[in-house]
C-alpha positions in Angstrom: 26.7 -29.3 9.4 23.9 -27.4 11.1 24.7 -25.9 14.6 21.9 -23.9 16.2 22.8 -21.1 18.6 20.2 -19.3 20.6 19.8 -15.5 20.8 20.7 -15.8 24.5 23.9 -17.6 23.7 24.9 -15.0 21.1 24.0 -12.2 23.5 26.1 -13.7 26.3 29.1 -14.1 23.9 28.8 -10.5 22.7 28.8 -9.3 26.4 31.9 -11.5 27.0 33.7 -10.0 24.0 32.8 -6.5 25.3 33.9 -7.4 28.8 30.4 -6.5 30.1 29.6 -9.7 32.0 29.0 -7.9 35.3 28.0 -4.5 34.2 25.2 -3.4 31.9 25.4 -0.3 29.9 22.9 -1.8 27.4 19.6 -3.5 28.0 19.1 -7.0 26.6 16.7 -5.6 24.0 19.5 -3.2 22.9 22.0 -6.1 22.6 19.4 -8.0 20.5 19.1 -5.0 18.1 22.9 -5.1 17.6 23.0 -8.8 17.2 20.2 -8.8 14.6 21.9 -5.9 12.8 25.2 -7.8 12.7 23.5 -11.0 11.4 21.9 -9.0 8.6 25.2 -7.3 7.8 27.1 -10.5 7.4 24.4 -12.8 6.0 25.5 -12.5 2.4 29.0 -13.4 3.5 27.8 -16.6 5.0 25.7 -17.4 1.9 28.7 -17.0 -0.3 30.8 -19.2 2.0 28.3 -22.0 2.4 26.6 -21.8 -1.1 23.0 -21.0 -1.8 22.1 -24.8 -1.6 22.6 -24.6 2.2 19.9 -21.9 2.6 17.6 -22.2 -0.4 13.8 -22.9 -0.1 11.4 -24.2 -2.7 8.0 -22.6 -3.4 5.2 -23.2 -5.9 3.6 -20.2 -7.6 1.3 -19.8 -10.6 0.9 -17.2 -13.3 -2.5 -15.6 -14.0 -3.8 -15.2 -17.5 -3.5 -11.6 -18.6 -1.3 -10.6 -15.7 2.5 -10.1 -16.0 3.2 -10.3 -12.3 3.3 -13.0 -9.7 3.8 -12.2 -5.9 7.0 -13.7 -4.4 6.9 -15.4 -1.0 6.7 -13.1 2.0 10.2 -14.3 3.2 11.8 -13.8 -0.2 15.4 -12.3 -0.4 17.2 -13.7 -3.4 15.9 -15.7 -6.4 17.9 -18.6 -7.7 15.8 -20.5 -10.3 12.4 -20.3 -11.9 10.8 -23.3 -13.7 7.5 -23.4 -15.5 5.7 -26.8 -15.4 3.6 -27.3 -18.6 2.9 -31.0 -18.1 4.5 -34.3 -17.8 8.1 -34.2 -19.2 7.6 -30.4 -19.9 9.5 -28.6 -17.2 11.1 -25.4 -18.6 13.7 -23.3 -16.9 13.1 -19.6 -17.4 15.9 -17.1 -17.7 16.4 -13.7 -16.1 15.7 -10.8 -18.5 19.1 -9.3 -17.6 20.8 -12.3 -19.4 18.7 -12.0 -22.6 18.1 -8.4 -23.7 15.3 -5.9 -24.1 11.9 -6.5 -22.6 10.3 -5.0 -25.8 11.6 -8.0 -27.8 9.7 -10.4 -25.7 6.6 -8.2 -25.6 6.7 -8.1 -29.4 6.8 -11.8 -29.6 3.6 -11.9 -27.6 3.4 -15.7 -27.2 3.2 -17.6 -23.9 3.7 -21.3 -24.5 6.0 -24.2 -23.8 9.5 -23.3 -25.2 8.4 -20.0 -26.6 10.7 -17.0 -25.9 10.1 -15.7 -22.4 11.9 -14.1 -19.5 11.4 -12.8 -15.9 12.7 -10.0 -13.8 12.3 -9.1 -10.1 10.2 -5.9 -9.5 10.2 -5.3 -5.7 8.2 -8.1 -4.1 6.9 -9.3 -7.5 8.1 -11.5 -10.3 7.4 -9.9 -13.7 7.2 -12.0 -16.9 7.8 -11.1 -20.5 5.6 -11.5 -22.5 2.5 -11.3 -20.3 1.3 -14.9 -19.6 -1.9 -15.8 -21.5 -2.5 -18.9 -19.4 -2.3 -20.3 -15.9 1.1 -22.0 -15.6 2.5 -23.6 -12.5 5.9 -22.2 -11.4 8.5 -23.8 -9.2 11.1 -21.4 -7.7 14.0 -21.8 -5.4 15.0 -18.8 -3.4 17.0 -17.7 -0.4 15.1 -16.2 2.6 16.5 -13.2 4.5 18.4 -13.3 7.8 15.7 -14.4 10.3 15.1 -11.6 12.9 15.7 -13.2 16.3 13.1 -12.4 19.0 13.2 -14.0 22.4 16.0 -15.8 24.2 15.1 -19.2 22.7 15.2 -18.0 19.1 17.8 -19.8 17.1 20.0 -19.3 14.0 22.3 -21.6 12.3 25.8 -20.9 13.4 27.5 -23.3 11.0 31.3 -23.2 11.2 31.2 -20.9 14.3 29.6 -18.0 12.4 28.0 -16.7 15.6 31.4 -15.5 16.7 31.4 -13.0 14.0 27.9 -11.8 14.8 28.7 -11.5 18.5 32.0 -9.7 17.9 30.4 -7.1 15.7 27.7 -6.5 18.3 30.3 -6.1 21.0 32.4 -3.8 18.8 29.4 -1.5 18.2 28.2 -1.6 21.8 31.7 -0.4 22.9 31.7 2.2 20.3 28.3 3.6 21.6 30.0 4.1 25.0 33.2 5.6 23.5 35.1 2.7 25.0 38.1 0.9 23.5 37.0 -1.8 21.1 40.3 -3.2 19.7 39.7 -6.7 21.2 36.2 -7.1 19.8 37.4 -5.6 16.5 40.2 -8.0 16.3 37.9 -11.0 16.7 35.5 -9.5 14.2 38.2 -9.1 11.6 39.7 -12.5 12.2 36.3 -14.3 11.9 35.4 -12.3 8.8 38.7 -13.3 7.1 38.1 -16.9 8.0 34.6 -16.9 6.5 35.8 -15.1 3.4 38.5 -17.7 3.0 35.8 -20.4 3.1 34.0 -18.6 0.2 37.2 -18.4 -1.7 37.9 -22.1 -1.2 34.4 -22.9 -2.4 34.9 -20.9 -5.5 38.2 -22.7 -6.2 36.5 -26.0 -6.0 33.7 -24.8 -8.3 35.4 -22.9 -11.0 33.2 -20.4 -12.9 31.9 -21.6 -16.2 30.2 -19.9 -19.1 26.5 -20.5 -18.9 24.6 -21.3 -22.2 21.4 -19.2 -22.0 20.4 -20.2 -25.5 16.8 -21.2 -25.9 16.3 -25.0 -25.8 13.8 -25.4 -28.6 13.8 -23.4 -31.8 16.8 -21.6 -33.3 17.4 -19.2 -30.4 19.6 -16.2 -29.6 22.3 -15.2 -27.2 23.2 -11.8 -25.6 24.7 -10.6 -28.9 21.5 -10.6 -30.9 17.9 -9.4 -30.6 15.1 -11.9 -30.8 14.1 -12.9 -34.3 10.7 -11.5 -35.4 7.6 -13.5 -34.5 6.7 -16.1 -37.1 
């Protein structure tokens, strides 16, 4: 369940863990830097614990005829799925090149059509396709955005399952370290909260046992990781 916490609340909790409620060896802006750094550090841990479904966003993109690349959304962090929409009842899931083999195989095929061999890979902030698209095709992607940088006291982040305690404890731990002061208390909270969230991820994995994914092409007689593509017809 969603539980929004403001930057002000996270900062006050970090100060409490550092026992700095009445003294100030860091400015609020410096505390905010530490809180954002802690959020970024542990973001993947929370994604693993909650599952990508909790964070994912949809986006609609399109290929350009003669161009192998498509720009990803500005807030892109991790790609989950890519679908090509060719028309009614013609929605095709595209696979990551890493699952399928050598990019040269797809370039040699040199055909961009519904259910023809094709794959994608991430290249920086771009999505690169093999073979190069020869037509405008609508793409639907689902992706995970990055940790949202918090600016201003009223800025919020989702502290589902009390995750803000880990963020605040890490900020307190580093703040105390900057002053060469004892940080055992904050470190203890940080370690305990990290173990708790990691246990959530482990429980989730137990409930959803890993399975072998069939990446075989759903059309013609296709291939798997053990074989190269057949020669073009």
